[in-house]
C-alpha positions in Angstrom: -14.3 -3.3 -38.9 -17.2 -5.6 -39.4 -19.7 -4.5 -42.0 -17.7 -1.6 -43.4 -16.0 -1.2 -46.7 -12.3 -0.9 -47.0 -12.7 2.8 -47.9 -14.9 3.5 -44.9 -12.6 1.6 -42.6 -9.6 3.6 -43.9 -11.5 6.9 -43.4 -12.3 6.0 -39.8 -8.6 5.2 -39.1 -7.5 8.4 -40.7 -9.9 10.4 -38.5 -8.6 8.4 -35.5 -5.0 9.3 -36.4 -5.9 12.9 -37.0 -7.5 13.1 -33.6 -4.4 11.5 -32.0 -2.1 14.1 -33.6 -4.3 16.9 -32.0 -4.0 15.5 -28.5 -1.3 17.4 -26.4 1.5 15.1 -25.2 3.8 15.8 -22.4 7.3 14.4 -22.7 8.1 12.6 -19.4 11.9 12.1 -19.2 12.9 9.2 -16.8 13.9 10.2 -13.3 17.0 8.7 -11.6 14.7 6.5 -9.5 13.1 5.2 -12.7 16.4 4.6 -14.3 17.4 2.5 -11.2 14.1 0.5 -11.7 12.8 1.5 -8.3 9.3 0.2 -9.0 7.3 -3.0 -8.7 5.7 -4.6 -5.7 8.1 -2.9 -3.2 7.9 0.6 -4.7 5.7 1.7 -1.8 8.2 0.4 0.8 11.0 2.3 -1.0 9.0 5.5 -1.0 8.5 5.1 2.7 12.3 4.9 3.2 12.7 8.1 1.1 10.1 9.8 3.3 11.7 8.6 6.5 15.0 10.2 5.4 13.5 13.6 4.5 11.1 13.7 7.5 14.0 13.5 9.9 14.7 17.2 10.6 18.4 16.7 11.6 19.1 14.5 8.6 22.2 15.1 6.4 19.9 16.6 3.7 20.2 19.8 5.8 16.6 20.7 4.8 15.6 20.9 8.4 11.9 20.7 9.1 10.9 21.3 5.4 9.3 17.9 4.7 7.7 17.4 8.2 6.3 20.9 8.3 4.9 20.5 4.8 3.2 17.3 5.7 1.8 18.7 8.9 0.4 21.7 6.9 -1.2 19.3 4.4 -2.8 17.5 7.3 -4.2 20.7 8.7 -1.6 21.2 11.5 0.5 24.1 10.1 0.6 25.9 13.4 2.1 22.9 15.3 5.6 23.5 16.7 8.3 20.9 17.5 11.9 20.5 18.4 14.3 19.5 15.7 16.6 17.7 18.1 13.9 15.6 19.8 12.2 14.1 16.6 12.6 10.5 15.7 11.3 8.9 12.5 10.7 5.2 12.5 9.7 2.6 9.8 7.3 -0.2 10.3 6.7 0.3 14.1 5.1 -3.0 15.3 1.7 -3.2 17.1 0.7 -5.8 19.7 -1.3 -7.6 17.0 1.8 -8.0 14.8 0.8 -5.3 12.4 3.3 -2.6 11.2 2.8 1.1 10.9 4.5 2.4 7.8 6.0 5.5 9.2 5.9 6.9 12.8 7.3 10.4 13.6 7.8 10.8 17.4 8.3 14.5 18.3 8.4 16.2 21.7 4.8 17.6 21.3 3.1 15.1 19.0 3.2 11.7 17.3 2.4 11.4 13.6 1.5 8.0 12.2 1.5 7.7 8.4 -0.2 4.9 6.4 1.7 5.3 3.1 -0.6 4.1 0.3 1.0 5.0 -3.0 -1.7 3.5 -5.3 -3.1 0.5 -3.4 -6.6 0.3 -1.9 -7.0 1.0 1.8 -7.3 -2.5 3.2 -5.1 -1.9 6.3 -6.2 -2.1 10.0 -6.4 1.6 10.7 -8.2 1.0 14.0 -5.3 -1.2 15.3 -2.7 1.4 14.2 -4.6 4.3 15.9 -5.2 2.4 19.1 -1.5 1.5 19.3 -0.4 5.1 18.8 -2.8 6.5 21.4 -1.9 3.8 24.0 1.9 4.0 23.4 2.1 7.8 23.4 -0.6 9.0 25.8 1.2 12.3 26.6 1.4 13.6 23.1 -0.9 15.0 20.5 -1.8 12.2 18.0 -2.0 12.9 14.3 -3.0 10.0 12.0 -2.5 10.4 8.2 -3.3 8.3 5.1 -0.8 9.5 2.5 -1.8 8.5 -1.1 -0.7 9.3 -4.6 -4.2 8.5 -6.0 -7.3 10.7 -5.4 -9.4 8.7 -2.9 -12.9 9.4 -4.0 -14.5 6.1 -2.9 -17.1 6.9 -0.2 -16.3 3.7 1.7 -12.6 4.4 1.9 -13.2 8.1 2.8 -15.6 6.9 5.6 -13.0 4.4 6.9 -10.4 7.1 7.1 -12.8 9.4 9.0 -14.2 6.9 11.4 -10.7 5.8 12.5 -9.5 9.3 13.2 -7.2 9.6 10.2 -6.8 12.5 7.8 -6.3 12.0 4.1 -3.3 13.7 2.4 -2.6 13.5 -1.3 1.0 13.4 -2.4 0.4 16.1 -4.9 -1.0 18.5 -2.3 2.0 17.7 -0.1 4.4 18.4 -3.0 2.8 21.8 -3.8 3.4 22.9 -0.2 6.9 21.5 -0.2 7.8 23.3 -3.4 6.4 26.6 -2.2 8.5 26.4 1.0 11.7 25.1 -0.6 13.2 28.5 -1.3 13.5 29.2 2.5 15.6 26.1 3.0 17.6 26.0 -0.3 20.6 28.0 0.8 21.5 25.5 3.6 20.5 22.3 1.8 22.9 19.6 0.7 22.7 20.0 -3.0 22.8 16.3 -3.8 20.0 15.4 -1.4 17.9 18.4 -2.7 18.3 17.0 -6.2 17.2 13.5 -5.0 14.2 15.0 -3.2 13.0 16.6 -6.4 13.8 13.4 -8.4 11.5 11.6 -5.9 8.8 14.2 -6.4 9.0 13.9 -10.2 9.0 10.1 -10.0 5.6 10.2 -8.2 4.4 12.9 -10.6 5.4 10.9 -13.7 3.8 7.7 -12.4 0.6 9.0 -10.9 0.2 12.6 -12.1 -2.5 14.1 -14.4 0.0 15.1 -17.1 -0.9 13.4 -20.3 -4.4 12.9 -19.0 -5.9 14.0 -22.3 -3.7 11.4 -24.0 -4.9 8.7 -21.5 -8.5 9.8 -22.1 -8.0 9.5 -25.9 -6.7 5.9 -25.5 -9.5 5.0 -23.1 -12.2 6.4 -25.3 -10.9 4.8 -28.5 -9.5 1.6 -27.1 -11.4 -0.8 -29.4 -10.7 1.2 -32.6 -7.0 1.6 -31.7 -6.7 -2.2 -31.1 -8.4 -2.9 -34.4 -5.9 -0.5 -36.1 -3.0 -2.2 -34.4 -4.2 -5.6 -35.5 -4.7 -4.4 -39.1 -1.3 -2.8 -39.2 0.3 -6.0 -37.8 -1.4 -7.9 -40.6 -0.1 -5.4 -43.1 3.5 -5.7 -41.8 3.3 -9.5 -41.7 2.3 -9.6 -45.3 5.2 -7.4 -46.4 7.5 -9.6 -44.3 6.1 -12.8 -45.8 6.8 -11.5 -49.3 10.3 -10.4 -48.5 11.1 -13.6 -46.6 10.1 -15.7 -49.6 12.3 -13.6 -51.9 15.2 -13.8 -49.5 14.9 -17.6 -49.5 15.1 -17.5 -53.3 18.2 -15.2 -53.3 19.8 -17.5 -50.7 19.6 -20.5 -53.1 20.8 -18.4 -56.1 23.8 -16.8 -54.4 25.0 -20.0 -52.7 24.9 -21.7 -56.1 26.9 -18.9 -57.7 29.5 -18.6 -54.9 29.7 -22.2 -53.7 29.8 -20.7 -50.2 27.5 -21.0 -47.2 25.4 -17.9 -46.6 23.0 -17.4 -43.7 19.6 -15.8 -43.2 19.0 -14.1 -39.9 15.3 -14.0 -38.7 14.1 -14.4 -42.3 15.1 -10.9 -43.5 18.9 -10.5 -43.3 21.0 -12.4 -45.9 24.7 -12.5 -45.2 28.0 -14.2 -45.0 31.1 -13.8 -42.7 34.9 -14.1 -43.4 37.7 -14.4 -40.8 35.3 -15.2 -38.0 38.2 -16.3 -35.7 40.0 -13.0 -36.2 39.1 -9.6 -37.6 35.7 -10.5 -38.8 34.3 -8.9 -41.9 31.3 -9.8 -44.1 28.2 -8.9 -46.1 24.7 -8.3 -45.0 21.7 -7.5 -47.2 18.0 -7.0 -46.9 14.9 -5.3 -48.5 14.1 -1.7 -47.4 12.0 1.3 -48.5 8.8 -0.5 -49.6 6.0 1.5 -51.3 2.3 1.1 -51.7 2.7 -0.8 -55.0 6.1 -2.4 -54.2 6.4 -4.3 -50.9 10.0 -5.4 -51.8 11.3 -1.8 -52.2 15.0 -1.6 -52.6 17.6 -4.4 -52.0 20.4 -3.0 -49.9 23.8 -4.5 -49.5 26.2 -3.7 -46.7 29.8 -4.6 -46.1 29.9 -5.1 -42.4 32.6 -5.1 -39.7 31.0 -6.2 -36.5 33.7 -4.9 -34.2 34.8 -1.4 -35.1 38.3 -2.1 -33.7 38.8 -4.6 -36.6 38.1 -2.1 -39.3 41.5 -0.4 -39.7 43.3 -3.1 -41.8 40.3 -3.2 -44.3 39.6 0.5 -44.6 42.0 1.5 -47.4 41.2 -1.5 -49.6 37.4 -1.1 -49.1 37.6 2.6 -50.0 39.6 1.7 -53.2 37.2 -1.1 -54.2 34.0 0.9 -53.5 35.0 4.6 -54.1 31.4 5.8 -54.5 30.1 4.0 -51.4 29.4 5.7 -48.0 31.1 4.3 -44.9 28.8 4.6 -41.8 30.9 4.9 -38.7 28.0 5.5 -36.3 25.1 3.2 -37.3 21.9 3.9 -35.3 21.5 1.5 -32.4 24.7 -0.5 -33.3 27.6 1.6 -32.1 30.1 -1.3 -32.2 29.7 -1.8 -36.0 30.8 -0.1 -39.2 28.9 -0.4 -42.4 29.9 0.3 -46.0 26.7 1.1 -48.0 26.5 -0.3 -51.5 24.1 1.5 -53.8 20.6 0.0 -53.5 19.1 -2.1 -56.3 15.4 -2.4 -57.2 14.0 -5.3 -55.2 12.2 -6.8 -58.2 15.4 -7.1 -60.3 16.6 -10.6 -59.1 19.3 -10.9 -61.7 21.0 -7.6 -60.8 20.7 -8.4 -57.1 22.5 -11.8 -57.5 25.1 -10.3 -59.9 25.9 -7.5 -57.5 26.0 -9.8 -54.4 28.4 -12.1 -56.3 30.6 -9.2 -57.2 30.7 -7.8 -53.7 31.3 -11.3 -52.4 34.4 -11.8 -54.6 35.9 -8.4 -53.6 35.3 -8.7 -49.9 36.5 -12.3 -49.8 39.7 -11.3 -51.6 40.3 -8.5 -49.1 39.5 -10.7 -46.1 41.9 -13.5 -47.4 44.8 -11.0 -47.3 44.2 -10.5 -43.6 43.8 -14.1 -42.5 45.3 -14.6 -39.0 
């Protein structure tokens, strides 16, 4: 931060982190829809298809009029009756002007036209939609609804909705009514479709709900300080990586000179070598870990690696005999296909011990690998 001492900057960051820890955080597990990546530009269209399915009273969900009655109640028409057998739900009904109405529910006593606006602004031709519905269904009560997941507070949008004879319904108000009524329909419901209905509800709630609002407000109010903290931390990490990368380069030259073999460095931090690459591949990997405030190198860690766990069996007995005090990791975090044998770490500053141990491990592993050449 410009104009501040390092101590003052550190104090500000510590206060920022302390404030962050106090903010309540809701854990939002992914829904099935989110796992299937039902998002992006066509998310609104997909939601309309979900609504069409559940708005149809005679649908295989066996929830009857639950969704439609809840929507009518949210729109102020809770006393309206209709026949389950004479209700049709349509997507993208075309108008004479070539426009398309998101969802049209045609019942025996009314027609419900829904403009489904998940999160987008209200730019659509509501007057055209309303005129089409009134002219096409003159013998039925007309109900026009703008359904949105965001709270429409803009006066211009509110006035556009009112002037065109529409009613504004928020998804969260609809869901509250739907949840309160669900118990009366649960016994007859198709369990799978009931699950997917609530998965749909939770998807909308995860994406547009007010949960984690305090956390969002914290990020919004502290955006500049957080970005500065992120930038400073990246610089801190980059400096540690630079020091380690330089030392890995030195170790590469030394160990190649010692073993007369070709070692590799992966992304600047992982020093290693492979044997039996065409068969049951085994090898060595090594890197710096566990840095401290005064020691950016930390420990130097060496691993005997089997990249495909199905190849480990022929090596197991000999590795356990050669390294009796070393731990075998059968379930490395994030790398379930591998098996590691952990060699006892060496202080990162002790170059001689590192190279000596690397050479020793190299000779042992190469000898074991040579016995199993295919």
